[in-house]
DRENFI-997138 format. One record per residue (C-alpha): x, y, z; residue number from 1; residue in three letters. Coordinates in nm, 2 decimals, always signed. Layout:
BEGIN
+--------+--------+--------+------+------+
:      u :      v :      w : resi : resn :
+--------+--------+--------+------+------+
:      X :      Y :      Z :  NUM :  ala :
...
+--------+--------+--------+------+------+
This chain:
BEGIN
+--------+--------+--------+------+------+
:      u :      v :      w : resi : resn :
+--------+--------+--------+------+------+
:  +3.14 :  +2.75 :  +4.26 :    1 :  met :
:  +2.84 :  +2.79 :  +4.03 :    2 :  arg :
:  +2.51 :  +2.74 :  +4.22 :    3 :  arg :
:  +2.30 :  +2.45 :  +4.09 :    4 :  tyr :
:  +1.96 :  +2.61 :  +4.05 :    5 :  thr :
:  +1.62 :  +2.46 :  +3.94 :    6 :  phe :
:  +1.66 :  +2.63 :  +3.60 :    7 :  arg :
:  +2.01 :  +2.47 :  +3.56 :    8 :  lys :
:  +1.87 :  +2.13 :  +3.64 :    9 :  ile :
:  +1.60 :  +2.18 :  +3.38 :   10 :  ile :
:  +1.86 :  +2.30 :  +3.13 :   11 :  asn :
:  +2.07 :  +1.99 :  +3.18 :   12 :  asp :
:  +1.78 :  +1.76 :  +3.15 :   13 :  ile :
:  +1.68 :  +1.93 :  +2.83 :   14 :  his :
:  +2.03 :  +1.92 :  +2.69 :   15 :  leu :
:  +2.12 :  +1.56 :  +2.77 :   16 :  trp :
:  +1.79 :  +1.41 :  +2.68 :   17 :  leu :
:  +1.80 :  +1.60 :  +2.35 :   18 :  gly :
:  +2.15 :  +1.46 :  +2.28 :   19 :  ile :
:  +2.05 :  +1.11 :  +2.36 :   20 :  ile :
:  +1.73 :  +1.11 :  +2.15 :   21 :  ser :
:  +1.84 :  +1.36 :  +1.88 :   22 :  gly :
:  +1.89 :  +1.12 :  +1.59 :   23 :  ile :
:  +1.58 :  +0.92 :  +1.64 :   24 :  val :
:  +1.36 :  +1.23 :  +1.69 :   25 :  leu :
:  +1.51 :  +1.39 :  +1.38 :   26 :  phe :
:  +1.41 :  +1.08 :  +1.18 :   27 :  ile :
:  +1.06 :  +1.05 :  +1.34 :   28 :  val :
:  +0.99 :  +1.42 :  +1.29 :   29 :  cys :
:  +1.12 :  +1.43 :  +0.93 :   30 :  leu :
:  +0.91 :  +1.13 :  +0.83 :   31 :  thr :
:  +0.61 :  +1.29 :  +1.01 :   32 :  gly :
:  +0.65 :  +1.60 :  +0.79 :   33 :  thr :
:  +0.61 :  +1.37 :  +0.48 :   34 :  ile :
:  +0.31 :  +1.18 :  +0.64 :   35 :  leu :
:  +0.12 :  +1.50 :  +0.72 :   36 :  ala :
:  +0.01 :  +1.51 :  +0.35 :   37 :  phe :
:  +0.02 :  +1.13 :  +0.29 :   38 :  glu :
:  -0.31 :  +1.10 :  +0.10 :   39 :  ala :
:  -0.24 :  +1.42 :  -0.11 :   40 :  glu :
:  +0.11 :  +1.29 :  -0.21 :   41 :  leu :
:  -0.04 :  +0.95 :  -0.32 :   42 :  ile :
:  -0.31 :  +1.12 :  -0.53 :   43 :  leu :
:  -0.06 :  +1.37 :  -0.67 :   44 :  leu :
:  +0.20 :  +1.12 :  -0.79 :   45 :  phe :
:  -0.02 :  +0.82 :  -0.86 :   46 :  asp :
:  -0.33 :  +0.99 :  -0.99 :   47 :  lys :
:  -0.38 :  +0.73 :  -1.26 :   48 :  gln :
:  -0.45 :  +0.47 :  -0.99 :   49 :  asp :
:  -0.73 :  +0.68 :  -0.83 :   50 :  tyr :
:  -0.90 :  +0.87 :  -1.11 :   51 :  tyr :
:  -1.05 :  +0.75 :  -1.43 :   52 :  ser :
:  -1.13 :  +0.93 :  -1.76 :   53 :  glu :
:  -1.50 :  +1.01 :  -1.79 :   54 :  lys :
:  -1.64 :  +0.80 :  -2.07 :   55 :  thr :
:  -2.01 :  +0.86 :  -2.02 :   56 :  gly :
:  -2.24 :  +0.85 :  -1.72 :   57 :  glu :
:  -2.13 :  +0.65 :  -1.41 :   58 :  pro :
:  -2.27 :  +0.30 :  -1.37 :   59 :  leu :
:  -2.52 :  +0.25 :  -1.08 :   60 :  ser :
:  -2.38 :  +0.08 :  -0.77 :   61 :  phe :
:  -2.62 :  -0.21 :  -0.84 :   62 :  glu :
:  -2.47 :  -0.27 :  -1.18 :   63 :  glu :
:  -2.11 :  -0.27 :  -1.05 :   64 :  ile :
:  -2.18 :  -0.49 :  -0.75 :   65 :  ile :
:  -2.38 :  -0.74 :  -0.96 :   66 :  thr :
:  -2.09 :  -0.77 :  -1.20 :   67 :  ala :
:  -1.83 :  -0.81 :  -0.92 :   68 :  ile :
:  -2.03 :  -1.08 :  -0.74 :   69 :  glu :
:  -2.06 :  -1.29 :  -1.05 :   70 :  lys :
:  -1.69 :  -1.37 :  -1.01 :   71 :  glu :
:  -1.71 :  -1.56 :  -0.67 :   72 :  asn :
:  -1.67 :  -1.23 :  -0.48 :   73 :  his :
:  -1.89 :  -1.08 :  -0.21 :   74 :  val :
:  -1.88 :  -0.70 :  -0.15 :   75 :  val :
:  -1.81 :  -0.62 :  +0.21 :   76 :  lys :
:  -1.82 :  -0.25 :  +0.17 :   77 :  asp :
:  -1.74 :  +0.03 :  -0.08 :   78 :  phe :
:  -1.64 :  +0.40 :  -0.07 :   79 :  ile :
:  -1.73 :  +0.67 :  -0.31 :   80 :  tyr :
:  -1.55 :  +1.01 :  -0.29 :   81 :  leu :
:  -1.64 :  +1.37 :  -0.37 :   82 :  lys :
:  -1.53 :  +1.38 :  -0.74 :   83 :  asp :
:  -1.73 :  +1.19 :  -1.00 :   84 :  glu :
:  -1.42 :  +1.05 :  -1.18 :   85 :  asn :
:  -1.26 :  +0.92 :  -0.86 :   86 :  gln :
:  -1.24 :  +0.55 :  -0.86 :   87 :  asn :
:  -1.47 :  +0.36 :  -0.62 :   88 :  leu :
:  -1.29 :  +0.17 :  -0.34 :   89 :  gln :
:  -1.43 :  -0.18 :  -0.29 :   90 :  phe :
:  -1.35 :  -0.44 :  -0.02 :   91 :  thr :
:  -1.41 :  -0.79 :  -0.16 :   92 :  leu :
:  -1.44 :  -1.12 :  +0.02 :   93 :  leu :
:  -1.45 :  -1.46 :  -0.12 :   94 :  thr :
:  -1.78 :  -1.65 :  -0.07 :   95 :  lys :
:  -1.61 :  -1.87 :  +0.18 :   96 :  glu :
:  -1.49 :  -1.57 :  +0.39 :   97 :  glu :
:  -1.83 :  -1.41 :  +0.37 :   98 :  ala :
:  -2.02 :  -1.72 :  +0.48 :   99 :  his :
:  -1.78 :  -1.83 :  +0.75 :  100 :  ser :
:  -1.92 :  -1.60 :  +1.01 :  101 :  gly :
:  -1.57 :  -1.49 :  +1.11 :  102 :  lys :
:  -1.42 :  -1.14 :  +1.07 :  103 :  pro :
:  -1.23 :  -1.11 :  +0.74 :  104 :  ala :
:  -1.02 :  -0.82 :  +0.62 :  105 :  lys :
:  -1.08 :  -0.89 :  +0.25 :  106 :  gly :
:  -0.91 :  -0.75 :  -0.06 :  107 :  arg :
:  -0.92 :  -0.38 :  -0.14 :  108 :  ser :
:  -0.96 :  -0.29 :  -0.51 :  109 :  val :
:  -1.01 :  +0.03 :  -0.72 :  110 :  gln :
:  -1.31 :  +0.02 :  -0.96 :  111 :  ile :
:  -1.36 :  +0.25 :  -1.26 :  112 :  asn :
:  -1.70 :  +0.41 :  -1.19 :  113 :  pro :
:  -1.78 :  +0.44 :  -1.57 :  114 :  phe :
:  -1.69 :  +0.08 :  -1.68 :  115 :  thr :
:  -1.70 :  -0.12 :  -1.36 :  116 :  gly :
:  -1.36 :  -0.26 :  -1.44 :  117 :  ala :
:  -1.09 :  -0.31 :  -1.17 :  118 :  glu :
:  -0.81 :  -0.06 :  -1.20 :  119 :  val :
:  -0.47 :  -0.23 :  -1.18 :  120 :  lys :
:  -0.25 :  +0.01 :  -0.97 :  121 :  thr :
:  +0.09 :  +0.09 :  -1.12 :  122 :  thr :
:  +0.21 :  +0.38 :  -0.90 :  123 :  gly :
:  +0.50 :  +0.34 :  -0.65 :  124 :  lys :
:  +0.41 :  +0.63 :  -0.41 :  125 :  thr :
:  +0.19 :  +0.42 :  -0.18 :  126 :  lys :
:  +0.47 :  +0.17 :  -0.13 :  127 :  ala :
:  +0.71 :  +0.45 :  -0.06 :  128 :  phe :
:  +0.47 :  +0.61 :  +0.19 :  129 :  ile :
:  +0.44 :  +0.27 :  +0.36 :  130 :  his :
:  +0.82 :  +0.26 :  +0.39 :  131 :  ser :
:  +0.82 :  +0.61 :  +0.54 :  132 :  val :
:  +0.55 :  +0.49 :  +0.79 :  133 :  glu :
:  +0.77 :  +0.20 :  +0.89 :  134 :  glu :
:  +1.06 :  +0.43 :  +0.94 :  135 :  leu :
:  +0.84 :  +0.66 :  +1.14 :  136 :  his :
:  +0.70 :  +0.40 :  +1.36 :  137 :  arg :
:  +0.97 :  +0.14 :  +1.41 :  138 :  val :
:  +1.29 :  +0.28 :  +1.23 :  139 :  leu :
:  +1.26 :  -0.01 :  +0.98 :  140 :  leu :
:  +1.35 :  -0.25 :  +1.26 :  141 :  leu :
:  +1.17 :  -0.54 :  +1.39 :  142 :  asp :
:  +0.86 :  -0.42 :  +1.58 :  143 :  gln :
:  +0.97 :  -0.57 :  +1.91 :  144 :  lys :
:  +1.29 :  -0.35 :  +1.89 :  145 :  ile :
:  +1.17 :  -0.05 :  +1.69 :  146 :  gly :
:  +0.85 :  +0.03 :  +1.88 :  147 :  arg :
:  +1.00 :  +0.06 :  +2.23 :  148 :  pro :
:  +1.29 :  +0.27 :  +2.09 :  149 :  ile :
:  +1.05 :  +0.51 :  +1.92 :  150 :  val :
:  +0.82 :  +0.50 :  +2.22 :  151 :  gly :
:  +1.10 :  +0.59 :  +2.47 :  152 :  ile :
:  +1.22 :  +0.87 :  +2.25 :  153 :  cys :
:  +0.86 :  +1.00 :  +2.22 :  154 :  thr :
:  +0.84 :  +1.01 :  +2.60 :  155 :  ile :
:  +1.17 :  +1.20 :  +2.59 :  156 :  ile :
:  +1.02 :  +1.43 :  +2.32 :  157 :  phe :
:  +0.73 :  +1.52 :  +2.55 :  158 :  ile :
:  +0.98 :  +1.59 :  +2.84 :  159 :  val :
:  +1.18 :  +1.81 :  +2.60 :  160 :  leu :
:  +0.86 :  +2.01 :  +2.51 :  161 :  cys :
:  +0.78 :  +2.07 :  +2.87 :  162 :  ile :
:  +1.14 :  +2.15 :  +2.98 :  163 :  ser :
:  +1.17 :  +2.37 :  +2.67 :  164 :  gly :
:  +0.87 :  +2.57 :  +2.77 :  165 :  leu :
:  +1.01 :  +2.62 :  +3.12 :  166 :  ile :
:  +1.34 :  +2.75 :  +2.97 :  167 :  leu :
:  +1.15 :  +2.97 :  +2.73 :  168 :  trp :
:  +0.98 :  +3.15 :  +3.01 :  169 :  met :
:  +1.14 :  +3.45 :  +3.19 :  170 :  pro :
:  +1.42 :  +3.35 :  +3.43 :  171 :  lys :
:  +1.28 :  +3.51 :  +3.74 :  172 :  lys :
:  +0.93 :  +3.52 :  +3.89 :  173 :  ile :
:  +0.93 :  +3.90 :  +3.92 :  174 :  lys :
:  +1.00 :  +3.92 :  +3.55 :  175 :  gln :
:  +0.66 :  +3.76 :  +3.47 :  176 :  phe :
:  +0.47 :  +4.08 :  +3.49 :  177 :  lys :
:  +0.69 :  +4.27 :  +3.24 :  178 :  lys :
:  +0.64 :  +4.23 :  +2.87 :  179 :  trp :
:  +1.00 :  +4.30 :  +2.78 :  180 :  lys :
:  +1.10 :  +3.97 :  +2.94 :  181 :  phe :
:  +0.84 :  +3.78 :  +2.74 :  182 :  trp :
:  +0.90 :  +3.96 :  +2.41 :  183 :  lys :
:  +1.23 :  +3.79 :  +2.33 :  184 :  gln :
:  +1.05 :  +3.45 :  +2.34 :  185 :  gly :
:  +0.81 :  +3.56 :  +2.07 :  186 :  phe :
:  +1.05 :  +3.73 :  +1.83 :  187 :  thr :
:  +1.34 :  +3.64 :  +1.60 :  188 :  leu :
:  +1.63 :  +3.88 :  +1.58 :  189 :  lys :
:  +1.72 :  +3.84 :  +1.21 :  190 :  thr :
:  +1.99 :  +4.11 :  +1.22 :  191 :  lys :
:  +2.19 :  +3.95 :  +1.49 :  192 :  ala :
:  +2.49 :  +3.71 :  +1.43 :  193 :  asn :
:  +2.41 :  +3.36 :  +1.32 :  194 :  trp :
:  +2.46 :  +3.21 :  +1.67 :  195 :  lys :
:  +2.18 :  +3.44 :  +1.80 :  196 :  arg :
:  +1.96 :  +3.37 :  +1.50 :  197 :  val :
:  +2.01 :  +2.99 :  +1.56 :  198 :  asn :
:  +1.92 :  +3.03 :  +1.93 :  199 :  tyr :
:  +1.60 :  +3.23 :  +1.84 :  200 :  asp :
:  +1.50 :  +2.98 :  +1.58 :  201 :  ile :
:  +1.52 :  +2.70 :  +1.84 :  202 :  his :
:  +1.36 :  +2.90 :  +2.12 :  203 :  asn :
:  +1.09 :  +3.10 :  +1.94 :  204 :  thr :
:  +0.99 :  +2.85 :  +1.67 :  205 :  phe :
:  +0.99 :  +2.58 :  +1.93 :  206 :  gly :
:  +0.74 :  +2.77 :  +2.13 :  207 :  phe :
:  +0.51 :  +2.83 :  +1.84 :  208 :  tyr :
:  +0.51 :  +2.46 :  +1.75 :  209 :  ala :
:  +0.47 :  +2.35 :  +2.11 :  210 :  leu :
:  +0.10 :  +2.26 :  +2.12 :  211 :  ala :
:  +0.10 :  +2.05 :  +1.80 :  212 :  pro :
:  +0.42 :  +1.88 :  +1.91 :  213 :  met :
:  +0.27 :  +1.78 :  +2.24 :  214 :  leu :
:  -0.04 :  +1.65 :  +2.06 :  215 :  leu :
:  +0.18 :  +1.45 :  +1.82 :  216 :  met :
:  +0.39 :  +1.31 :  +2.11 :  217 :  gly :
:  +0.10 :  +1.22 :  +2.35 :  218 :  leu :
:  -0.10 :  +1.04 :  +2.07 :  219 :  thr :
:  +0.21 :  +0.89 :  +1.91 :  220 :  gly :
:  +0.27 :  +0.67 :  +2.22 :  221 :  leu :
:  -0.04 :  +0.47 :  +2.13 :  222 :  leu :
:  +0.15 :  +0.30 :  +1.85 :  223 :  trp :
:  +0.44 :  +0.20 :  +2.09 :  224 :  ser :
:  +0.29 :  +0.09 :  +2.42 :  225 :  phe :
:  -0.02 :  -0.13 :  +2.47 :  226 :  gln :
:  -0.04 :  -0.01 :  +2.84 :  227 :  trp :
:  -0.08 :  +0.35 :  +2.71 :  228 :  tyr :
:  -0.34 :  +0.24 :  +2.45 :  229 :  tyr :
:  -0.54 :  +0.06 :  +2.72 :  230 :  asp :
:  -0.50 :  +0.34 :  +2.97 :  231 :  gly :
:  -0.62 :  +0.61 :  +2.72 :  232 :  leu :
:  -0.93 :  +0.40 :  +2.64 :  233 :  glu :
:  -1.01 :  +0.39 :  +3.01 :  234 :  asn :
:  -0.96 :  +0.76 :  +3.05 :  235 :  val :
:  -1.17 :  +0.85 :  +2.74 :  236 :  leu :
:  -1.43 :  +0.58 :  +2.82 :  237 :  gly :
:  -1.44 :  +0.47 :  +2.46 :  238 :  asp :
:  -1.27 :  +0.24 :  +2.22 :  239 :  lys :
:  -0.98 :  +0.35 :  +1.99 :  240 :  leu :
:  -0.88 :  +0.25 :  +1.64 :  241 :  gly :
:  -1.04 :  -0.04 :  +1.45 :  242 :  lys :
:  -1.24 :  -0.15 :  +1.75 :  243 :  ser :
:  -1.45 :  +0.16 :  +1.70 :  244 :  arg :
:  -1.58 :  +0.04 :  +1.36 :  245 :  phe :
:  -1.92 :  -0.08 :  +1.46 :  246 :  asp :
:  -2.08 :  -0.37 :  +1.27 :  247 :  lys :
:  -2.41 :  -0.37 :  +1.10 :  248 :  thr :
:  -2.70 :  -0.41 :  +1.34 :  249 :  leu :
:  -2.93 :  -0.71 :  +1.36 :  250 :  pro :
:  -3.29 :  -0.64 :  +1.25 :  251 :  leu :
:  -3.59 :  -0.70 :  +1.48 :  252 :  lys :
:  -3.80 :  -0.84 :  +1.20 :  253 :  thr :
:  -3.68 :  -1.18 :  +1.06 :  254 :  ala :
:  -3.63 :  -1.21 :  +0.68 :  255 :  tyr :
:  -3.54 :  -1.52 :  +0.48 :  256 :  asp :
:  -3.29 :  -1.39 :  +0.23 :  257 :  gln :
:  -3.04 :  -1.11 :  +0.18 :  258 :  ile :
:  -3.22 :  -0.81 :  +0.04 :  259 :  pro :
:  -3.18 :  -0.64 :  -0.30 :  260 :  thr :
:  -3.06 :  -0.30 :  -0.19 :  261 :  ile :
:  -3.19 :  +0.02 :  -0.34 :  262 :  asp :
:  -2.87 :  +0.23 :  -0.32 :  263 :  tyr :
:  -3.02 :  +0.54 :  -0.47 :  264 :  ala :
:  -3.30 :  +0.56 :  -0.22 :  265 :  ala :
:  -3.07 :  +0.49 :  +0.08 :  266 :  leu :
:  -2.82 :  +0.75 :  -0.04 :  267 :  leu :
:  -3.09 :  +1.01 :  -0.10 :  268 :  asn :
:  -3.21 :  +0.96 :  +0.25 :  269 :  lys :
:  -2.86 :  +0.98 :  +0.38 :  270 :  thr :
:  -2.80 :  +1.32 :  +0.20 :  271 :  asp :
:  -3.13 :  +1.45 :  +0.34 :  272 :  ser :
:  -3.03 :  +1.36 :  +0.70 :  273 :  ile :
:  -2.66 :  +1.46 :  +0.64 :  274 :  leu :
:  -2.67 :  +1.74 :  +0.39 :  275 :  pro :
:  -2.31 :  +1.85 :  +0.43 :  276 :  his :
:  -2.08 :  +1.82 :  +0.12 :  277 :  lys :
:  -1.94 :  +1.47 :  +0.08 :  278 :  asn :
:  -1.57 :  +1.40 :  +0.13 :  279 :  ala :
:  -1.61 :  +1.02 :  +0.16 :  280 :  ala :
:  -1.91 :  +0.79 :  +0.21 :  281 :  thr :
:  -1.86 :  +0.43 :  +0.31 :  282 :  arg :
:  -2.15 :  +0.18 :  +0.26 :  283 :  ile :
:  -2.11 :  -0.15 :  +0.46 :  284 :  thr :
:  -2.34 :  -0.42 :  +0.33 :  285 :  leu :
:  -2.51 :  -0.71 :  +0.52 :  286 :  pro :
:  -2.34 :  -1.04 :  +0.47 :  287 :  leu :
:  -2.64 :  -1.24 :  +0.58 :  288 :  lys :
:  -3.02 :  -1.18 :  +0.62 :  289 :  pro :
:  -3.16 :  -0.97 :  +0.90 :  290 :  asn :
:  -2.87 :  -0.72 :  +0.91 :  291 :  glu :
:  -2.87 :  -0.35 :  +0.85 :  292 :  ser :
:  -2.69 :  -0.14 :  +0.59 :  293 :  val :
:  -2.44 :  +0.10 :  +0.76 :  294 :  met :
:  -2.36 :  +0.43 :  +0.59 :  295 :  ile :
:  -2.08 :  +0.66 :  +0.72 :  296 :  arg :
:  -2.03 :  +1.00 :  +0.57 :  297 :  lys :
:  -1.74 :  +1.24 :  +0.62 :  298 :  lys :
:  -1.79 :  +1.61 :  +0.54 :  299 :  ser :
:  -1.56 :  +1.80 :  +0.31 :  300 :  asp :
:  -1.42 :  +2.14 :  +0.38 :  301 :  gly :
:  -1.11 :  +2.34 :  +0.48 :  302 :  phe :
:  -1.21 :  +2.31 :  +0.85 :  303 :  phe :
:  -1.40 :  +1.99 :  +0.83 :  304 :  ala :
:  -1.36 :  +1.73 :  +1.12 :  305 :  tyr :
:  -1.20 :  +1.41 :  +1.01 :  306 :  asp :
:  -1.49 :  +1.20 :  +1.16 :  307 :  ala :
:  -1.79 :  +1.04 :  +1.01 :  308 :  ala :
:  -2.15 :  +1.06 :  +1.09 :  309 :  asp :
:  -2.31 :  +0.71 :  +1.09 :  310 :  lys :
:  -2.65 :  +0.59 :  +0.99 :  311 :  leu :
:  -2.80 :  +0.24 :  +0.99 :  312 :  gln :
:  -3.09 :  +0.14 :  +0.76 :  313 :  phe :
:  -3.32 :  -0.15 :  +0.73 :  314 :  asn :
:  -3.24 :  -0.26 :  +0.37 :  315 :  pro :
:  -3.58 :  -0.43 :  +0.32 :  316 :  tyr :
:  -3.78 :  -0.12 :  +0.40 :  317 :  thr :
:  -3.52 :  +0.16 :  +0.36 :  318 :  asn :
:  -3.62 :  +0.29 :  +0.71 :  319 :  thr :
:  -3.37 :  +0.45 :  +0.94 :  320 :  leu :
:  -3.31 :  +0.24 :  +1.25 :  321 :  ile :
:  -3.00 :  +0.42 :  +1.41 :  322 :  ser :
:  -2.83 :  +0.76 :  +1.38 :  323 :  lys :
:  -2.50 :  +0.84 :  +1.54 :  324 :  ser :
:  -2.37 :  +1.20 :  +1.48 :  325 :  leu :
:  -2.02 :  +1.31 :  +1.57 :  326 :  phe :
:  -2.15 :  +1.64 :  +1.72 :  327 :  lys :
:  -2.37 :  +1.44 :  +1.96 :  328 :  asp :
:  -2.09 :  +1.23 :  +2.10 :  329 :  glu :
:  -1.94 :  +1.30 :  +2.45 :  330 :  lys :
:  -1.60 :  +1.46 :  +2.46 :  331 :  leu :
:  -1.42 :  +1.13 :  +2.52 :  332 :  gly :
:  -1.60 :  +0.97 :  +2.22 :  333 :  gly :
:  -1.50 :  +1.27 :  +2.00 :  334 :  lys :
:  -1.14 :  +1.24 :  +2.10 :  335 :  ile :
:  -1.14 :  +0.87 :  +2.04 :  336 :  ala :
:  -1.29 :  +0.90 :  +1.70 :  337 :  ser :
:  -1.04 :  +1.16 :  +1.60 :  338 :  leu :
:  -0.73 :  +1.01 :  +1.77 :  339 :  ile :
:  -0.55 :  +0.92 :  +1.45 :  340 :  arg :
:  -0.64 :  +1.26 :  +1.30 :  341 :  gly :
:  -0.51 :  +1.43 :  +1.62 :  342 :  ile :
:  -0.18 :  +1.25 :  +1.57 :  343 :  his :
:  -0.13 :  +1.32 :  +1.19 :  344 :  val :
:  -0.30 :  +1.66 :  +1.19 :  345 :  gly :
:  -0.61 :  +1.59 :  +0.98 :  346 :  ser :
:  -0.86 :  +1.62 :  +1.27 :  347 :  phe :
:  -1.00 :  +1.96 :  +1.15 :  348 :  ala :
:  -0.93 :  +1.94 :  +0.78 :  349 :  gly :
:  -0.67 :  +2.10 :  +0.56 :  350 :  thr :
:  -0.61 :  +2.38 :  +0.81 :  351 :  phe :
:  -0.47 :  +2.16 :  +1.08 :  352 :  thr :
:  -0.27 :  +1.96 :  +0.82 :  353 :  lys :
:  -0.09 :  +2.28 :  +0.73 :  354 :  ile :
:  -0.03 :  +2.36 :  +1.10 :  355 :  ile :
:  +0.11 :  +2.01 :  +1.16 :  356 :  tyr :
:  +0.33 :  +2.02 :  +0.85 :  357 :  phe :
:  +0.49 :  +2.34 :  +0.96 :  358 :  leu :
:  +0.52 :  +2.22 :  +1.32 :  359 :  ser :
:  +0.69 :  +1.90 :  +1.20 :  360 :  cys :
:  +0.94 :  +2.10 :  +1.00 :  361 :  leu :
:  +1.02 :  +2.30 :  +1.32 :  362 :  ile :
:  +1.04 :  +1.98 :  +1.52 :  363 :  ala :
:  +1.28 :  +1.83 :  +1.26 :  364 :  thr :
:  +1.50 :  +2.14 :  +1.30 :  365 :  ser :
:  +1.51 :  +2.14 :  +1.68 :  366 :  leu :
:  +1.78 :  +1.86 :  +1.72 :  367 :  pro :
:  +2.00 :  +2.05 :  +1.47 :  368 :  ile :
:  +1.96 :  +2.40 :  +1.62 :  369 :  thr :
:  +1.99 :  +2.25 :  +1.97 :  370 :  gly :
:  +2.32 :  +2.08 :  +1.90 :  371 :  ile :
:  +2.45 :  +2.40 :  +1.75 :  372 :  leu :
:  +2.36 :  +2.59 :  +2.06 :  373 :  ile :
:  +2.54 :  +2.33 :  +2.27 :  374 :  trp :
:  +2.85 :  +2.34 :  +2.05 :  375 :  ile :
:  +2.86 :  +2.72 :  +2.07 :  376 :  asn :
:  +2.84 :  +2.71 :  +2.45 :  377 :  lys :
:  +3.11 :  +2.45 :  +2.47 :  378 :  met :
:  +3.34 :  +2.67 :  +2.26 :  379 :  lys :
:  +3.25 :  +2.98 :  +2.47 :  380 :  lys :
:  +3.33 :  +2.80 :  +2.79 :  381 :  asn :
:  +3.64 :  +2.63 :  +2.67 :  382 :  lys :
:  +3.94 :  +2.79 :  +2.85 :  383 :  pro :
:  +4.18 :  +2.98 :  +2.63 :  384 :  ser :
:  +4.54 :  +2.86 :  +2.62 :  385 :  lys :
+--------+--------+--------+------+------+
């Protein structure tokens, strides 16, 4: 009778959990591969919605905002990006929403920086990406059904990563000191038969993708379970998601009317304080007197962190009243501000996006290679007639 060892228990856990969750994990990982370059895909296929032909010098922000607000709109915030011919992204409120004193999401529009006209989007890629996100998060099911299914399978995915690591290690403790027992876990025997190659792909590539896969899994649970979301906020000691988006600050000096903002002066000051190359700068405007202007600037670069430095200015005097830099935050705050980037792979720029893309490809292949390993073992153990 075969002895039921610890390794055999881990192997059976790895096998049966993989079989149970295989289809869902295949879908989640495949869609994750697409979402790793979500923004790049949208810009590639729907470029006409986000770039305008240069027809002279760009209009000033004052000119664009004055024209927009003549049409019963109030500008909540706007974003300008690194390329001069990239459209400006404005969030517009109605006057009723702006003066209600209640939080309002507003309407997002693209504005041609050379004409000030709204760009009517025609591309379908953003809608397709949204469908991929829904498939990734809830399997295109009702959220009450899809979220827990994906969440439970994500927990299984984390267990599979850990159990897979245990199975990847040498079988015996005394083998840990000898390189030859570790070597097979790092290499792929391309000249072996297809069964061995398939096993090495599952075993070796799975190890190389282990760290990104664990990060994806551990952060992915945030979108499935509120208890996990709340618990991680407590552990990090900071807020996650939209609750991190601070509002403009109240000013100490009382003013009677909303200021006329000198955008050029404020942005020149911003660039002198934050001299790094701009990837995206968001300007949040005061909706009533005695509020600051908030400017958040993300840096551009292959290894740039996907987090913004934040400045708050008195718009009446253009003086800096608050500065919050990413590098000065505590570890918990840094993780909290990067949490979505840690999940999708953008937390350290294009470099980590590429790493996550490759890791997602490997993760997508693991259910397939794992099933093939199981089928081959079943055939091998099948008694001959």
